[in-house]
C-alpha positions in Angstrom: 88.9 79.8 79.3 87.3 79.3 82.7 88.1 75.6 82.9 91.8 76.2 82.8 91.6 78.2 86.0 92.9 76.6 89.2 91.3 77.2 92.5 92.7 76.1 95.9 90.2 75.0 98.5 91.6 75.2 102.0 89.2 73.7 104.6 89.6 71.0 107.2 85.9 69.9 107.0 85.6 67.1 104.4 81.9 67.9 103.8 82.6 71.5 102.9 85.5 70.5 100.7 83.4 68.0 98.9 80.6 70.5 98.4 82.9 73.2 97.1 84.7 70.8 94.8 81.4 69.7 93.4 80.4 73.3 92.6 83.8 74.4 91.3 84.7 71.3 89.3 81.4 69.7 88.2 79.1 72.7 88.0 81.5 75.6 87.0 84.4 73.7 85.3 87.3 74.9 87.3 90.3 72.9 88.3 90.7 72.4 92.0 93.3 71.4 94.6 92.1 70.7 98.1 94.1 71.2 101.3 93.3 70.5 104.9 95.8 72.9 106.3 97.0 76.3 105.2 100.6 75.2 105.5 99.9 72.5 102.8 98.4 75.1 100.5 101.3 77.5 101.0 103.7 74.7 99.9 101.8 74.5 96.6 101.6 78.2 95.7 104.2 77.5 93.0 101.3 75.9 91.1 100.0 79.5 90.7 96.4 79.2 91.6 94.0 81.8 90.2 92.0 82.0 93.4 92.0 80.5 96.9 89.0 79.7 99.1 90.3 79.8 102.6 88.6 78.7 105.8 89.3 80.8 108.9 89.4 77.9 111.4 92.2 75.6 110.4 94.5 73.3 112.3 97.9 75.0 112.7 98.0 78.5 111.4 94.6 80.1 111.1 93.1 81.6 108.0 94.2 85.1 108.7 97.8 84.0 109.2 97.7 82.0 106.0 96.1 85.0 104.2 99.1 87.2 105.2 101.6 84.7 103.9 99.7 84.3 100.6 99.7 88.1 100.2 103.5 88.0 100.8 103.8 85.5 98.0 101.5 87.4 95.6 99.7 90.5 96.8 97.2 90.3 94.0 96.1 86.7 94.3 92.4 86.8 95.2 91.5 85.0 98.4 87.9 84.4 99.5 87.6 83.8 103.2 85.1 81.2 104.5 83.9 81.1 108.1 81.4 79.3 110.2 81.7 82.0 112.9 80.0 84.7 110.8 81.5 87.4 113.0 81.8 91.0 111.7 85.2 91.3 113.3 86.6 88.3 111.5 85.2 89.5 108.2 86.7 93.0 108.7 90.0 91.6 109.7 90.1 89.4 106.6 89.2 92.3 104.3 91.8 94.5 106.0 94.5 91.8 105.4 93.6 91.8 101.7 90.9 89.2 101.2 88.8 89.7 98.1 85.6 88.8 99.9 84.2 87.0 102.9 81.5 84.2 103.0 79.8 82.9 106.1 79.0 79.2 106.1 76.8 77.7 104.9 78.0 79.1 101.7 75.6 80.7 99.3 76.6 79.1 96.0 74.5 81.6 94.0 76.6 84.4 95.4 79.8 82.5 95.3 80.0 81.8 91.6 79.8 85.5 90.4 82.2 86.5 93.2 84.8 83.9 92.0 84.3 84.9 88.4 84.9 88.6 89.2 87.9 87.9 91.4 89.6 85.8 88.7 88.7 88.4 86.0 90.3 91.2 88.0 93.3 89.1 88.8 93.8 88.3 85.1 93.6 92.1 84.4 96.3 92.8 87.0 98.5 90.1 85.6 98.2 91.5 82.1 99.3 94.9 83.4 102.3 93.6 85.4 
């Protein structure tokens, strides 16, 4: 069931984290863990999240560097990149490195929910096959 799915939110902006937590937990019934740095999220990958929402601009390692490390841990784990920059180059680089999708900020929640659902669904299918 959807509510047993765990989503990591990795963003150093408390307002964004609160907003995403609100949608994910209260509106869409997912479990969430929030992290201010990518390094903190990497340390918790053993919790086996079903999806990661990852900001590009983070203290320490940036989102692309974290994305590469996540993909080393589990190449199939869906990661949705969030960015306030909205640059095409950043989006392309993220997708090239294996991101499931890219969302400019402010985040369109109407587009985000089906994207999360699809990402988790395809991840579940891949895990069934492995």
